[in-house]
C-alpha positions in Angstrom: 149.2 122.6 -59.4 149.9 120.9 -62.7 146.8 119.4 -64.4 147.2 116.5 -66.8 145.6 116.3 -70.2 141.9 116.1 -70.0 139.7 113.8 -72.2 136.0 113.4 -72.7 135.0 109.9 -73.4 131.5 109.0 -74.7 130.4 105.4 -74.3 127.1 104.2 -75.9 124.6 101.7 -74.5 121.9 100.5 -76.8 120.1 98.8 -73.9 121.4 100.3 -70.7 121.5 97.9 -67.8 123.7 99.6 -65.2 124.5 97.7 -62.0 127.1 100.0 -60.4 130.1 98.5 -62.2 131.0 101.7 -64.0 130.9 103.7 -60.8 133.0 101.1 -59.1 135.6 101.2 -61.9 135.7 105.1 -61.8 136.3 104.8 -58.0 139.2 102.3 -58.6 140.8 104.7 -61.2 140.5 107.6 -58.7 142.1 105.5 -56.0 145.0 104.5 -58.2 145.8 108.2 -59.0 146.5 107.2 -62.6 143.6 109.3 -63.8 141.3 111.6 -62.0 137.6 111.5 -62.9 136.6 115.1 -63.1 133.0 114.5 -63.9 130.8 111.7 -65.2 127.2 111.6 -66.4 124.8 109.0 -67.7 122.6 110.5 -70.4 119.4 108.8 -71.5 117.8 109.7 -74.8 114.2 108.5 -75.3 112.7 107.5 -78.6 111.7 111.2 -79.3 115.2 112.5 -78.5 114.4 114.0 -75.0 117.3 113.8 -72.6 117.5 112.8 -69.0 120.8 113.0 -67.1 122.2 111.5 -63.9 125.6 111.7 -62.3 127.7 108.5 -62.4 129.2 109.1 -59.0 128.6 108.5 -55.3 127.7 112.2 -54.8 124.2 113.0 -53.8 122.1 115.1 -56.2 122.6 118.2 -54.0 126.4 117.7 -53.9 126.5 117.3 -57.7 124.5 120.5 -58.1 126.7 122.3 -55.6 129.9 121.2 -57.3 128.5 122.0 -60.7 128.8 119.8 -63.8 132.0 120.3 -65.7 130.8 118.2 -68.7 127.6 120.2 -68.7 129.6 123.4 -69.0 131.6 121.9 -71.9 128.6 120.7 -73.9 125.9 123.1 -72.7 124.0 120.5 -70.6 123.1 121.0 -66.9 122.1 118.8 -64.0 119.1 120.8 -63.0 116.8 120.5 -66.0 116.3 123.7 -68.0 117.9 125.9 -65.3 121.0 123.6 -65.4 121.1 123.7 -69.1 121.1 127.4 -69.0 123.9 127.4 -66.5 125.9 125.1 -68.7 125.3 127.2 -71.7 126.3 130.3 -69.7 129.5 128.8 -68.6 130.4 127.9 -72.2 129.4 131.4 -73.4 131.6 133.0 -70.7 134.6 130.9 -71.8 134.0 132.0 -75.4 133.7 135.6 -74.3 137.1 135.2 -72.6 138.5 133.9 -75.9 138.6 130.3 -74.7 137.3 127.6 -77.0 137.0 124.2 -75.1 137.3 122.4 -78.4 140.3 124.4 -79.7 140.4 125.0 -83.5 138.6 121.8 -84.4 135.0 121.6 -85.5 132.5 121.4 -82.6 131.8 117.8 -81.4 128.1 117.5 -80.6 128.3 114.5 -78.3 124.6 114.7 -77.5 123.7 114.5 -81.2 125.8 111.3 -81.4 123.7 109.5 -78.9 121.0 107.5 -80.8 117.4 107.9 -79.8 116.2 105.1 -77.4 119.7 104.6 -75.9 122.1 105.9 -73.3 125.6 107.1 -73.0 128.2 107.5 -70.2 130.1 110.7 -70.6 133.3 110.6 -68.6 135.7 113.5 -68.3 139.1 112.4 -67.0 142.4 114.0 -66.3 145.4 111.8 -67.2 147.7 112.2 -64.2 150.2 109.8 -65.7 150.8 112.1 -68.6 151.8 115.3 -66.7 155.5 114.4 -66.6 155.8 113.5 -70.3 153.8 116.5 -71.3 155.9 118.9 -69.3 159.2 117.3 -70.6 157.9 117.7 -74.2 157.0 121.4 -73.5 160.5 122.0 -72.0 162.0 120.6 -75.1 160.0 123.0 -77.2 157.5 120.4 -78.4 153.7 120.5 -78.5 150.8 118.2 -79.1 149.9 117.8 -82.8 146.9 115.4 -82.3 145.7 112.4 -80.4 143.1 109.7 -80.6 142.4 106.1 -79.9 143.7 103.5 -82.4 141.2 100.9 -83.6 142.2 97.3 -83.0 141.7 96.7 -86.7 144.7 99.1 -87.4 146.9 97.1 -85.0 146.7 93.9 -86.9 149.3 95.1 -89.4 151.8 95.6 -86.6 151.2 92.3 -85.1 149.5 93.3 -81.8 146.3 91.5 -82.6 145.3 88.7 -85.0 142.6 89.6 -87.5 140.0 87.6 -85.6 140.9 89.2 -82.2 140.9 92.7 -83.7 137.5 92.1 -85.4 136.0 90.8 -82.2 137.4 93.7 -80.1 136.4 96.3 -82.7 132.9 94.9 -82.7 132.8 95.2 -78.9 134.2 98.7 -78.9 131.9 100.1 -81.6 128.7 98.3 -80.5 128.5 96.2 -83.6 128.3 93.1 -81.5 125.2 94.5 -79.7 123.3 95.1 -83.0 
């Protein structure tokens, strides 16, 4: 079974006020088969930096624990408190012992450190089903991925995809500057 490129997206919420919309959108994406949501977590960081996590899914807590937390294994964070964190760290250590580095040759991304105290984040691990065919065609042609990343709306003004005003507004929304 071919698996598409996998991406971890971290979305910040200065004043989290979840009403089920994110879970509904994750379900819509799953149903469309464009992307597969492998795992999704809500991470709350209190003013002292203590973390609390919850699955962003329709799984029960027991089902989530039984299935394991893929994001937790990638970043060393578990669903079941200290025991879960140990399990996540063990999974990462086992991958390292086998010569696997989930982050490749790039410097480690400490996604938990990026979450400001007194806020929350949605961590969503998705597989891009739509990209399997193009990735495989590139590999058959002897090519490989050099890098990837999201392009800021501010960078798209020069090529005419956004006006400066539209780009500034969307950039502020995407980076949380509008919420400040």
